[in-house]
FIKOLZA-1660 file (N, C-alpha, C; in steps of 0.1 Angstrom, whole numbers, plus 5000, padded with zeros to 4 digits):
% residues 233
   i   px   py   pz ch aa at
   1 2221 2680 0556  A  M  N
   1 2215 2673 0567  A  M CA
   1 2205 2682 0574  A  M  C
   2 2194 2677 0579  A  I  N
   2 2185 2684 0587  A  I CA
   2 2184 2678 0601  A  I  C
   3 2185 2687 0611  A  F  N
   3 2185 2683 0625  A  F CA
   3 2173 2689 0632  A  F  C
   4 2162 2681 0635  A  P  N
   4 2151 2686 0643  A  P CA
   4 2157 2688 0657  A  P  C
   5 2151 2698 0664  A  C  N
   5 2156 2702 0677  A  C CA
   5 2146 2699 0688  A  C  C
   6 2152 2694 0699  A  I  N
   6 2144 2692 0712  A  I CA
   6 2151 2701 0722  A  I  C
   7 2145 2712 0726  A  D  N
   7 2150 2722 0736  A  D CA
   7 2142 2719 0749  A  D  C
   8 2150 2717 0760  A  L  N
   8 2144 2713 0772  A  L CA
   8 2145 2725 0782  A  L  C
   9 2134 2727 0789  A  M  N
   9 2133 2737 0800  A  M CA
   9 2123 2732 0810  A  M  C
  10 2127 2731 0823  A  G  N
  10 2118 2727 0833  A  G CA
  10 2112 2713 0831  A  G  C
  11 2119 2704 0825  A  G  N
  11 2114 2691 0822  A  G CA
  11 2105 2690 0810  A  G  C
  12 2103 2701 0803  A  K  N
  12 2094 2701 0791  A  K CA
  12 2101 2704 0779  A  K  C
  13 2096 2701 0767  A  V  N
  13 2101 2705 0754  A  V CA
  13 2094 2718 0751  A  V  C
  14 2103 2728 0748  A  V  N
  14 2098 2742 0746  A  V CA
  14 2104 2748 0733  A  V  C
  15 2098 2759 0729  A  Q  N
  15 2105 2767 0719  A  Q CA
  15 2104 2782 0724  A  Q  C
  16 2116 2788 0723  A  L  N
  16 2117 2802 0728  A  L CA
  16 2119 2812 0716  A  L  C
  17 2115 2824 0719  A  I  N
  17 2118 2835 0709  A  I CA
  17 2131 2842 0714  A  I  C
  18 2141 2842 0705  A  Q  N
  18 2154 2848 0708  A  Q CA
  18 2160 2844 0722  A  Q  C
  19 2157 2831 0725  A  G  N
  19 2163 2826 0737  A  G CA
  19 2157 2831 0750  A  G  C
  20 2146 2839 0750  A  A  N
  20 2141 2845 0762  A  A CA
  20 2126 2842 0765  A  A  C
  21 2117 2844 0756  A  D  N
  21 2103 2843 0758  A  D CA
  21 2098 2829 0753  A  D  C
  22 2092 2822 0762  A  K  N
  22 2086 2809 0758  A  K CA
  22 2074 2811 0749  A  K  C
  23 2075 2805 0737  A  A  N
  23 2064 2807 0727  A  A CA
  23 2054 2795 0728  A  A  C
  24 2060 2783 0730  A  L  N
  24 2051 2772 0730  A  L CA
  24 2058 2760 0737  A  L  C
  25 2050 2750 0741  A  E  N
  25 2055 2737 0746  A  E CA
  25 2052 2727 0736  A  E  C
  26 2061 2717 0734  A  G  N
  26 2059 2706 0725  A  G CA
  26 2053 2694 0732  A  G  C
  27 2052 2683 0725  A  D  N
  27 2048 2671 0732  A  D CA
  27 2059 2666 0741  A  D  C
  28 2057 2655 0747  A  S  N
  28 2067 2649 0756  A  S CA
  28 2079 2646 0749  A  S  C
  29 2091 2646 0756  A  P  N
  29 2103 2642 0749  A  P CA
  29 2102 2629 0741  A  P  C
  30 2096 2619 0747  A  E  N
  30 2094 2606 0741  A  E CA
  30 2086 2607 0728  A  E  C
  31 2075 2615 0728  A  E  N
  31 2067 2617 0716  A  E CA
  31 2075 2625 0705  A  E  C
  32 2083 2634 0709  A  M  N
  32 2091 2642 0699  A  M CA
  32 2101 2632 0693  A  M  C
  33 2107 2623 0701  A  L  N
  33 2116 2613 0695  A  L CA
  33 2108 2605 0685  A  L  C
  34 2096 2601 0688  A  R  N
  34 2088 2593 0678  A  R CA
  34 2086 2601 0665  A  R  C
  35 2082 2614 0667  A  K  N
  35 2079 2622 0655  A  K CA
  35 2092 2624 0646  A  K  C
  36 2104 2624 0653  A  F  N
  36 2116 2627 0646  A  F CA
  36 2123 2614 0642  A  F  C
  37 2117 2603 0642  A  R  N
  37 2124 2590 0640  A  R CA
  37 2130 2588 0626  A  R  C
  38 2124 2596 0616  A  A  N
  38 2129 2595 0603  A  A CA
  38 2142 2602 0600  A  A  C
  39 2147 2610 0610  A  F  N
  39 2159 2618 0608  A  F CA
  39 2171 2610 0615  A  F  C
  40 2182 2610 0608  A  P  N
  40 2194 2603 0613  A  P CA
  40 2199 2608 0626  A  P  C
  41 2197 2621 0629  A  E  N
  41 2203 2627 0641  A  E CA
  41 2195 2639 0646  A  E  C
  42 2194 2640 0659  A  I  N
  42 2186 2652 0664  A  I CA
  42 2195 2660 0673  A  I  C
  43 2190 2672 0675  A  Q  N
  43 2198 2682 0683  A  Q CA
  43 2190 2684 0696  A  Q  C
  44 2197 2683 0707  A  V  N
  44 2191 2684 0721  A  V CA
  44 2198 2695 0728  A  V  C
  45 2191 2705 0733  A  I  N
  45 2197 2716 0740  A  I CA
  45 2190 2717 0754  A  I  C
  46 2198 2717 0764  A  D  N
  46 2193 2719 0778  A  D CA
  46 2193 2733 0781  A  D  C
  47 2182 2740 0779  A  L  N
  47 2182 2755 0781  A  L CA
  47 2184 2759 0796  A  L  C
  48 2179 2751 0805  A  D  N
  48 2182 2754 0819  A  D CA
  48 2197 2754 0822  A  D  C
  49 2204 2744 0817  A  A  N
  49 2218 2744 0819  A  A CA
  49 2225 2755 0812  A  A  C
  50 2220 2759 0800  A  A  N
  50 2227 2770 0793  A  A CA
  50 2225 2783 0801  A  A  C
  51 2214 2785 0807  A  M  N
  51 2212 2797 0815  A  M CA
  51 2216 2796 0829  A  M  C
  52 2222 2785 0833  A  G  N
  52 2227 2784 0847  A  G CA
  52 2215 2783 0857  A  G  C
  53 2204 2777 0853  A  K  N
  53 2192 2776 0861  A  K CA
  53 2188 2761 0864  A  K  C
  54 2198 2753 0865  A  G  N
  54 2195 2739 0868  A  G CA
  54 2199 2730 0855  A  G  C
  55 2192 2718 0854  A  S  N
  55 2195 2710 0843  A  S CA
  55 2184 2700 0841  A  S  C
  56 2184 2693 0830  A  N  N
  56 2175 2683 0826  A  N CA
  56 2182 2670 0823  A  N  C
  57 2192 2667 0832  A  D  N
  57 2201 2656 0829  A  D CA
  57 2194 2643 0826  A  D  C
  58 2183 2640 0834  A  G  N
  58 2176 2627 0832  A  G CA
  58 2170 2626 0818  A  G  C
  59 2164 2637 0813  A  L  N
  59 2159 2637 0800  A  L CA
  59 2169 2636 0789  A  L  C
  60 2180 2643 0791  A  V  N
  60 2191 2643 0782  A  V CA
  60 2197 2629 0780  A  V  C
  61 2198 2622 0792  A  R  N
  61 2203 2608 0792  A  R CA
  61 2194 2599 0784  A  R  C
  62 2181 2601 0787  A  M  N
  62 2171 2592 0780  A  M CA
  62 2171 2595 0765  A  M  C
  63 2172 2607 0761  A  L  N
  63 2172 2610 0746  A  L CA
  63 2184 2605 0740  A  L  C
  64 2196 2607 0746  A  A  N
  64 2209 2602 0741  A  A CA
  64 2210 2587 0740  A  A  C
  65 2202 2580 0748  A  S  N
  65 2202 2566 0748  A  S CA
  65 2194 2560 0737  A  S  C
  66 2184 2568 0732  A  K  N
  66 2175 2563 0722  A  K CA
  66 2176 2568 0708  A  K  C
  67 2185 2578 0706  A  A  N
  67 2187 2584 0693  A  A CA
  67 2201 2589 0692  A  A  C
  68 2205 2591 0679  A  V  N
  68 2218 2598 0677  A  V CA
  68 2216 2612 0679  A  V  C
  69 2224 2618 0689  A  T  N
  69 2221 2631 0694  A  T CA
  69 2234 2640 0693  A  T  C
  70 2232 2653 0691  A  R  N
  70 2242 2663 0693  A  R CA
  70 2236 2671 0705  A  R  C
  71 2243 2672 0716  A  V  N
  71 2238 2677 0728  A  V CA
  71 2246 2689 0733  A  V  C
  72 2238 2700 0737  A  G  N
  72 2245 2712 0742  A  G CA
  72 2237 2718 0753  A  G  C
  73 2242 2729 0759  A  G  N
  73 2235 2736 0770  A  G CA
  73 2243 2734 0782  A  G  C
  74 2250 2745 0786  A  G  N
  74 2258 2744 0799  A  G CA
  74 2270 2736 0799  A  G  C
  75 2276 2733 0787  A  V  N
  75 2288 2725 0787  A  V CA
  75 2300 2735 0789  A  V  C
  76 2303 2737 0802  A  R  N
  76 2313 2747 0806  A  R CA
  76 2325 2741 0813  A  R  C
  77 2325 2728 0814  A  T  N
  77 2337 2721 0819  A  T CA
  77 2340 2708 0811  A  T  C
  78 2352 2704 0811  A  V  N
  78 2356 2691 0804  A  V CA
  78 2348 2680 0810  A  V  C
  79 2346 2680 0823  A  E  N
  79 2338 2669 0830  A  E CA
  79 2324 2668 0825  A  E  C
  80 2318 2679 0823  A  R  N
  80 2304 2680 0818  A  R CA
  80 2303 2673 0804  A  R  C
  81 2313 2677 0795  A  A  N
  81 2313 2671 0782  A  A CA
  81 2316 2656 0782  A  A  C
  82 2325 2652 0791  A  Q  N
  82 2327 2638 0792  A  Q CA
  82 2315 2630 0797  A  Q  C
  83 2307 2636 0806  A  A  N
  83 2295 2630 0811  A  A CA
  83 2285 2628 0800  A  A  C
  84 2284 2638 0792  A  L  N
  84 2274 2637 0781  A  L CA
  84 2278 2626 0771  A  L  C
  85 2291 2625 0768  A  V  N
  85 2295 2614 0759  A  V CA
  85 2292 2601 0766  A  V  C
  86 2295 2600 0779  A  E  N
  86 2292 2587 0786  A  E CA
  86 2277 2584 0786  A  E  C
  87 2269 2594 0786  A  Q  N
  87 2254 2592 0786  A  Q CA
  87 2249 2588 0772  A  Q  C
  88 2258 2590 0762  A  G  N
  88 2254 2585 0748  A  G CA
  88 2254 2596 0738  A  G  C
  89 2258 2608 0741  A  A  N
  89 2258 2619 0731  A  A CA
  89 2268 2616 0720  A  A  C
  90 2264 2617 0708  A  H  N
  90 2272 2615 0696  A  H CA
  90 2282 2626 0695  A  H  C
  91 2277 2638 0696  A  K  N
  91 2285 2650 0696  A  K CA
  91 2281 2660 0707  A  K  C
  92 2291 2668 0711  A  V  N
  92 2288 2678 0722  A  V CA
  92 2290 2692 0717  A  V  C
  93 2280 2700 0720  A  I  N
  93 2280 2714 0716  A  I CA
  93 2284 2723 0727  A  I  C
  94 2295 2731 0725  A  V  N
  94 2300 2740 0735  A  V CA
  94 2300 2754 0730  A  V  C
  95 2295 2763 0738  A  G  N
  95 2294 2777 0734  A  G CA
  95 2301 2786 0743  A  G  C
  96 2295 2789 0754  A  T  N
  96 2300 2799 0764  A  T CA
  96 2314 2797 0768  A  T  C
  97 2318 2785 0771  A  A  N
  97 2331 2782 0776  A  A CA
  97 2342 2784 0765  A  A  C
  98 2338 2784 0753  A  A  N
  98 2348 2786 0742  A  A CA
  98 2353 2800 0741  A  A  C
  99 2346 2810 0747  A  F  N
  99 2349 2824 0745  A  F CA
  99 2351 2831 0758  A  F  C
 100 2360 2841 0758  A  A  N
 100 2360 2852 0768  A  A CA
 100 2354 2864 0761  A  A  C
 101 2355 2875 0768  A  L  N
 101 2349 2888 0762  A  L CA
 101 2355 2891 0749  A  L  C
 102 2368 2890 0747  A  S  N
 102 2375 2894 0735  A  S CA
 102 2384 2884 0729  A  S  C
 103 2384 2872 0733  A  Y  N
 103 2393 2862 0728  A  Y CA
 103 2387 2848 0729  A  Y  C
 104 2393 2838 0722  A  I  N
 104 2389 2824 0723  A  I CA
 104 2396 2818 0735  A  I  C
 105 2389 2809 0742  A  N  N
 105 2394 2802 0753  A  N CA
 105 2401 2790 0749  A  N  C
 106 2413 2792 0743  A  E  N
 106 2421 2781 0737  A  E CA
 106 2425 2770 0747  A  E  C
 107 2429 2773 0760  A  P  N
 107 2433 2762 0769  A  P CA
 107 2421 2753 0772  A  P  C
 108 2409 2758 0773  A  F  N
 108 2397 2750 0776  A  F CA
 108 2395 2741 0764  A  F  C
 109 2395 2747 0752  A  L  N
 109 2392 2739 0740  A  L CA
 109 2403 2728 0737  A  L  C
 110 2415 2731 0740  A  R  N
 110 2426 2721 0739  A  R CA
 110 2423 2709 0749  A  R  C
 111 2419 2712 0761  A  A  N
 111 2417 2702 0771  A  A CA
 111 2404 2694 0767  A  A  C
 112 2394 2701 0762  A  L  N
 112 2382 2694 0757  A  L CA
 112 2385 2684 0746  A  L  C
 113 2393 2688 0736  A  G  N
 113 2396 2680 0725  A  G CA
 113 2404 2667 0730  A  G  C
 114 2413 2670 0740  A  S  N
 114 2421 2658 0745  A  S CA
 114 2412 2648 0752  A  S  C
 115 2401 2653 0758  A  A  N
 115 2393 2645 0766  A  A CA
 115 2383 2637 0758  A  A  C
 116 2376 2643 0748  A  I  N
 116 2366 2636 0741  A  I CA
 116 2368 2635 0726  A  I  C
 117 2379 2641 0721  A  G  N
 117 2382 2640 0707  A  G CA
 117 2376 2652 0699  A  G  C
 118 2385 2658 0691  A  R  N
 118 2381 2670 0684  A  R CA
 118 2369 2668 0675  A  R  C
 119 2368 2656 0669  A  E  N
 119 2357 2653 0660  A  E CA
 119 2343 2652 0667  A  E  C
 120 2343 2651 0680  A  R  N
 120 2330 2651 0687  A  R CA
 120 2325 2665 0691  A  R  C
 121 2333 2675 0689  A  I  N
 121 2330 2688 0694  A  I CA
 121 2324 2697 0683  A  I  C
 122 2313 2703 0686  A  L  N
 122 2307 2713 0678  A  L CA
 122 2307 2726 0686  A  L  C
 123 2313 2737 0680  A  I  N
 123 2313 2749 0687  A  I CA
 123 2302 2758 0683  A  I  C
 124 2294 2763 0693  A  A  N
 124 2283 2771 0690  A  A CA
 124 2287 2786 0689  A  A  C
 125 2286 2791 0677  A  V  N
 125 2290 2805 0674  A  V CA
 125 2277 2812 0671  A  V  C
 126 2271 2818 0681  A  D  N
 126 2258 2824 0680  A  D CA
 126 2259 2839 0680  A  D  C
 127 2251 2845 0671  A  S  N
 127 2253 2860 0669  A  S CA
 127 2240 2867 0671  A  S  C
 128 2242 2879 0678  A  K  N
 128 2230 2888 0680  A  K CA
 128 2236 2902 0678  A  K  C
 129 2229 2910 0670  A  A  N
 129 2233 2923 0667  A  A CA
 129 2248 2924 0663  A  A  C
 130 2252 2913 0655  A  G  N
 130 2265 2913 0650  A  G CA
 130 2276 2907 0658  A  G  C
 131 2273 2904 0671  A  R  N
 131 2284 2899 0681  A  R CA
 131 2280 2886 0686  A  R  C
 132 2291 2878 0689  A  I  N
 132 2288 2865 0695  A  I CA
 132 2283 2867 0709  A  I  C
 133 2272 2859 0712  A  V  N
 133 2266 2860 0725  A  V CA
 133 2267 2846 0732  A  V  C
 134 2268 2847 0745  A  V  N
 134 2270 2835 0754  A  V CA
 134 2261 2835 0766  A  V  C
 135 2262 2825 0774  A  K  N
 135 2254 2823 0786  A  K CA
 135 2239 2824 0783  A  K  C
 136 2235 2814 0774  A  G  N
 136 2221 2814 0770  A  G CA
 136 2217 2826 0762  A  G  C
 137 2227 2832 0755  A  W  N
 137 2225 2844 0746  A  W CA
 137 2222 2856 0755  A  W  C
 138 2225 2856 0767  A  Q  N
 138 2222 2867 0776  A  Q CA
 138 2233 2878 0777  A  Q  C
 139 2245 2874 0773  A  E  N
 139 2257 2883 0773  A  E CA
 139 2264 2883 0760  A  E  C
 140 2269 2895 0756  A  S  N
 140 2275 2897 0744  A  S CA
 140 2290 2898 0745  A  S  C
 141 2298 2893 0736  A  T  N
 141 2312 2895 0735  A  T CA
 141 2316 2905 0726  A  T  C
 142 2329 2908 0724  A  D  N
 142 2334 2917 0714  A  D CA
 142 2337 2911 0701  A  D  C
 143 2334 2898 0700  A  L  N
 143 2339 2890 0688  A  L CA
 143 2327 2889 0678  A  L  C
 144 2331 2887 0665  A  T  N
 144 2321 2884 0655  A  T CA
 144 2324 2870 0650  A  T  C
 145 2313 2863 0645  A  A  N
 145 2315 2850 0640  A  A CA
 145 2325 2849 0629  A  A  C
 146 2324 2858 0619  A  E  N
 146 2332 2857 0607  A  E CA
 146 2347 2857 0611  A  E  C
 147 2351 2865 0621  A  E  N
 147 2365 2866 0625  A  E CA
 147 2371 2855 0633  A  E  C
 148 2362 2846 0639  A  V  N
 148 2368 2836 0647  A  V CA
 148 2367 2822 0642  A  V  C
 149 2359 2819 0632  A  L  N
 149 2357 2806 0627  A  L CA
 149 2370 2799 0623  A  L  C
 150 2378 2806 0616  A  H  N
 150 2391 2799 0611  A  H CA
 150 2400 2796 0623  A  H  C
 151 2400 2805 0633  A  S  N
 151 2409 2802 0645  A  S CA
 151 2404 2791 0653  A  S  C
 152 2391 2788 0653  A  L  N
 152 2385 2777 0660  A  L CA
 152 2386 2764 0654  A  L  C
 153 2389 2763 0641  A  E  N
 153 2389 2751 0634  A  E CA
 153 2398 2740 0640  A  E  C
 154 2410 2743 0646  A  P  N
 154 2418 2732 0652  A  P CA
 154 2411 2725 0664  A  P  C
 155 2401 2731 0669  A  Y  N
 155 2395 2726 0682  A  Y CA
 155 2382 2719 0680  A  Y  C
 156 2377 2717 0668  A  C  N
 156 2363 2711 0667  A  C CA
 156 2362 2704 0654  A  C  C
 157 2351 2697 0653  A  G  N
 157 2347 2690 0640  A  G CA
 157 2337 2698 0632  A  G  C
 158 2332 2709 0638  A  G  N
 158 2322 2717 0630  A  G CA
 158 2316 2728 0639  A  G  C
 159 2307 2735 0633  A  F  N
 159 2301 2747 0640  A  F CA
 159 2286 2746 0640  A  F  C
 160 2279 2751 0650  A  L  N
 160 2265 2754 0651  A  L CA
 160 2264 2769 0652  A  L  C
 161 2259 2775 0642  A  C  N
 161 2258 2790 0641  A  C CA
 161 2243 2794 0641  A  C  C
 162 2239 2801 0652  A  T  N
 162 2225 2806 0653  A  T CA
 162 2225 2821 0651  A  T  C
 163 2216 2825 0642  A  Y  N
 163 2213 2839 0640  A  Y CA
 163 2202 2843 0649  A  Y  C
 164 2206 2847 0661  A  V  N
 164 2197 2849 0673  A  V CA
 164 2187 2860 0670  A  V  C
 165 2191 2870 0662  A  D  N
 165 2182 2881 0658  A  D CA
 165 2168 2877 0653  A  D  C
 166 2168 2865 0647  A  K  N
 166 2156 2860 0641  A  K CA
 166 2151 2847 0647  A  K  C
 167 2158 2843 0658  A  E  N
 167 2155 2830 0664  A  E CA
 167 2140 2829 0669  A  E  C
 168 2133 2819 0664  A  G  N
 168 2119 2817 0668  A  G CA
 168 2109 2827 0663  A  G  C
 169 2113 2836 0654  A  M  N
 169 2104 2847 0650  A  M CA
 169 2096 2844 0637  A  M  C
 170 2100 2833 0631  A  M  N
 170 2093 2828 0618  A  M CA
 170 2093 2839 0608  A  M  C
 171 2104 2846 0607  A  Q  N
 171 2105 2857 0597  A  Q CA
 171 2116 2855 0587  A  Q  C
 172 2121 2842 0586  A  G  N
 172 2132 2839 0577  A  G CA
 172 2146 2842 0584  A  G  C
 173 2156 2838 0578  A  T  N
 173 2169 2840 0584  A  T CA
 173 2178 2848 0575  A  T  C
 174 2191 2850 0579  A  D  N
 174 2200 2859 0571  A  D CA
 174 2209 2850 0562  A  D  C
 175 2204 2847 0550  A  L  N
 175 2212 2838 0542  A  L CA
 175 2226 2843 0538  A  L  C
 176 2227 2857 0537  A  D  N
 176 2239 2863 0534  A  D CA
 176 2250 2860 0545  A  D  C
 177 2245 2861 0558  A  W  N
 177 2254 2858 0569  A  W CA
 177 2259 2844 0568  A  W  C
 178 2250 2835 0566  A  F  N
 178 2255 2821 0565  A  F CA
 178 2264 2819 0553  A  F  C
 179 2262 2826 0542  A  R  N
 179 2270 2825 0531  A  R CA
 179 2285 2830 0534  A  R  C
 180 2285 2840 0542  A  R  N
 180 2299 2845 0546  A  R CA
 180 2305 2835 0556  A  R  C
 181 2297 2829 0565  A  L  N
 181 2303 2819 0574  A  L CA
 181 2308 2807 0566  A  L  C
 182 2300 2803 0556  A  R  N
 182 2304 2791 0548  A  R CA
 182 2318 2794 0541  A  R  C
 183 2320 2807 0537  A  A  N
 183 2332 2810 0530  A  A CA
 183 2344 2811 0540  A  A  C
 184 2341 2812 0553  A  A  N
 184 2351 2814 0563  A  A CA
 184 2357 2801 0569  A  A  C
 185 2350 2790 0566  A  T  N
 185 2355 2777 0572  A  T CA
 185 2352 2765 0562  A  T  C
 186 2360 2755 0563  A  S  N
 186 2358 2743 0555  A  S CA
 186 2352 2732 0563  A  S  C
 187 2350 2735 0576  A  L  N
 187 2344 2724 0584  A  L CA
 187 2329 2724 0583  A  L  C
 188 2323 2714 0589  A  E  N
 188 2308 2712 0589  A  E CA
 188 2302 2725 0595  A  E  C
 189 2291 2729 0589  A  L  N
 189 2285 2742 0594  A  L CA
 189 2269 2739 0594  A  L  C
 190 2264 2741 0606  A  T  N
 190 2249 2740 0608  A  T CA
 190 2243 2753 0611  A  T  C
 191 2233 2757 0604  A  A  N
 191 2226 2770 0606  A  A CA
 191 2214 2768 0615  A  A  C
 192 2211 2778 0623  A  A  N
 192 2199 2778 0631  A  A CA
 192 2194 2793 0633  A  A  C
 193 2182 2795 0636  A  G  N
 193 2177 2808 0639  A  G CA
 193 2169 2814 0627  A  G  C
 194 2156 2813 0628  A  G  N
 194 2147 2820 0618  A  G CA
 194 2145 2812 0605  A  G  C
 195 2150 2800 0604  A  I  N
 195 2148 2792 0592  A  I CA
 195 2133 2788 0592  A  I  C
 196 2126 2793 0582  A  T  N
 196 2111 2793 0582  A  T CA
 196 2105 2785 0571  A  T  C
 197 2111 2785 0559  A  T  N
 197 2105 2779 0547  A  T CA
 197 2114 2768 0541  A  T  C
 198 2108 2760 0533  A  I  N
 198 2116 2750 0526  A  I CA
 198 2126 2757 0517  A  I  C
 199 2123 2769 0512  A  D  N
 199 2132 2776 0503  A  D CA
 199 2145 2780 0512  A  D  C
 200 2143 2784 0524  A  D  N
 200 2154 2786 0533  A  D CA
 200 2163 2774 0534  A  D  C
 201 2157 2763 0537  A  V  N
 201 2164 2750 0539  A  V CA
 201 2172 2746 0526  A  V  C
 202 2165 2748 0514  A  L  N
 202 2172 2744 0502  A  L CA
 202 2183 2754 0499  A  L  C
 203 2181 2767 0502  A  A  N
 203 2192 2776 0499  A  A CA
 203 2204 2773 0508  A  A  C
 204 2202 2769 0520  A  L  N
 204 2213 2765 0529  A  L CA
 204 2220 2752 0524  A  L  C
 205 2212 2743 0519  A  Q  N
 205 2217 2730 0514  A  Q CA
 205 2226 2733 0502  A  Q  C
 206 2222 2743 0493  A  E  N
 206 2230 2746 0481  A  E CA
 206 2243 2752 0485  A  E  C
 207 2244 2759 0497  A  M  N
 207 2257 2764 0502  A  M CA
 207 2265 2753 0508  A  M  C
 208 2259 2742 0511  A  G  N
 208 2267 2731 0519  A  G CA
 208 2265 2734 0534  A  G  C
 209 2254 2739 0538  A  V  N
 209 2251 2742 0552  A  V CA
 209 2239 2734 0557  A  V  C
 210 2241 2727 0568  A  H  N
 210 2230 2720 0574  A  H CA
 210 2220 2729 0581  A  H  C
 211 2208 2724 0584  A  S  N
 211 2198 2732 0591  A  S CA
 211 2194 2725 0604  A  S  C
 212 2194 2733 0615  A  A  N
 212 2188 2728 0628  A  A CA
 212 2174 2736 0629  A  A  C
 213 2164 2728 0630  A  L  N
 213 2150 2734 0629  A  L CA
 213 2142 2732 0642  A  L  C
 214 2136 2743 0646  A  G  N
 214 2128 2742 0658  A  G CA
 214 2114 2748 0656  A  G  C
 215 2112 2761 0657  A  M  N
 215 2099 2767 0657  A  M CA
 215 2091 2764 0644  A  M  C
 216 2098 2763 0633  A  A  N
 216 2090 2761 0620  A  A CA
 216 2085 2747 0620  A  A  C
 217 2091 2737 0627  A  I  N
 217 2086 2724 0628  A  I CA
 217 2074 2723 0638  A  I  C
 218 2077 2729 0650  A  Y  N
 218 2067 2728 0660  A  Y CA
 218 2054 2735 0657  A  Y  C
 219 2054 2746 0649  A  T  N
 219 2042 2753 0645  A  T CA
 219 2035 2746 0633  A  T  C
 220 2042 2737 0627  A  G  N
 220 2037 2730 0615  A  G CA
 220 2039 2738 0602  A  G  C
 221 2047 2749 0603  A  R  N
 221 2051 2756 0591  A  R CA
 221 2059 2748 0581  A  R  C
 222 2067 2739 0586  A  L  N
 222 2075 2730 0578  A  L CA
 222 2070 2716 0581  A  L  C
 223 2068 2708 0570  A  S  N
 223 2063 2694 0571  A  S CA
 223 2075 2685 0574  A  S  C
 224 2073 2677 0585  A  L  N
 224 2083 2667 0588  A  L CA
 224 2085 2657 0576  A  L  C
 225 2074 2653 0570  A  E  N
 225 2076 2644 0559  A  E CA
 225 2084 2650 0547  A  E  C
 226 2081 2662 0544  A  E  N
 226 2089 2669 0533  A  E CA
 226 2104 2670 0537  A  E  C
 227 2106 2674 0550  A  L  N
 227 2120 2675 0554  A  L CA
 227 2127 2662 0555  A  L  C
 228 2120 2652 0559  A  A  N
 228 2126 2638 0560  A  A CA
 228 2130 2634 0546  A  A  C
 229 2122 2637 0536  A  A  N
 229 2125 2633 0522  A  A CA
 229 2138 2640 0518  A  A  C
 230 2141 2652 0523  A  L  N
 230 2153 2659 0519  A  L CA
 230 2166 2653 0525  A  L  C
 231 2164 2645 0536  A  T  N
 231 2176 2639 0542  A  T CA
 231 2180 2626 0535  A  T  C
 232 2171 2621 0527  A  K  N
 232 2175 2608 0520  A  K CA
 232 2185 2611 0509  A  K  C
 233 2195 2601 0507  A  P  N
 233 2205 2603 0497  A  P CA
 233 2199 2602 0483  A  P  C
% end
């Protein structure tokens, strides 16, 4: 499966490099929805909420009402996750709240699963310099993705794993890292971060790993038509 990404900041669709520097702005959220209409599901991330700098709730609500969405960014309470589901989110992505500095936040994840259902939860396990990063990728934990995936399985329906070191840089991704993650869990696994070429996408597909695509789509490096063809059975 291929998930085109709509990342929101300040009411606009943007693409960042390594979660920090804005590289470009996309078309309006409505226009991006139109461009992505051939894909069964899209990924929506509220970057302002992820960084604790406000939210784009109105846009998230609009997008979730018009497409099948997996929504993340600032989901740090059970109430926030419930609100997203009520707004129409098909799945909810949770990252920061799933982790403390050196351990998994199991009480929160249990409560979240009880509230919205384990199958709706995707845990974001994002890595920079070998460590899981949180709070909009601004803070590092002592944990590695490889060591936590199995322990997280009881609390989610799958994982979104971003290789932050290459995010937005159009330099390719670390296929060996995703291969190790694929070996570490039997649950659904979606890759993000640096996926640049159709060969990257196909290599991930061969591993049984989905792709969440941003910069390569927005710059035209990857063709939406070619990608949409790959999503057909």
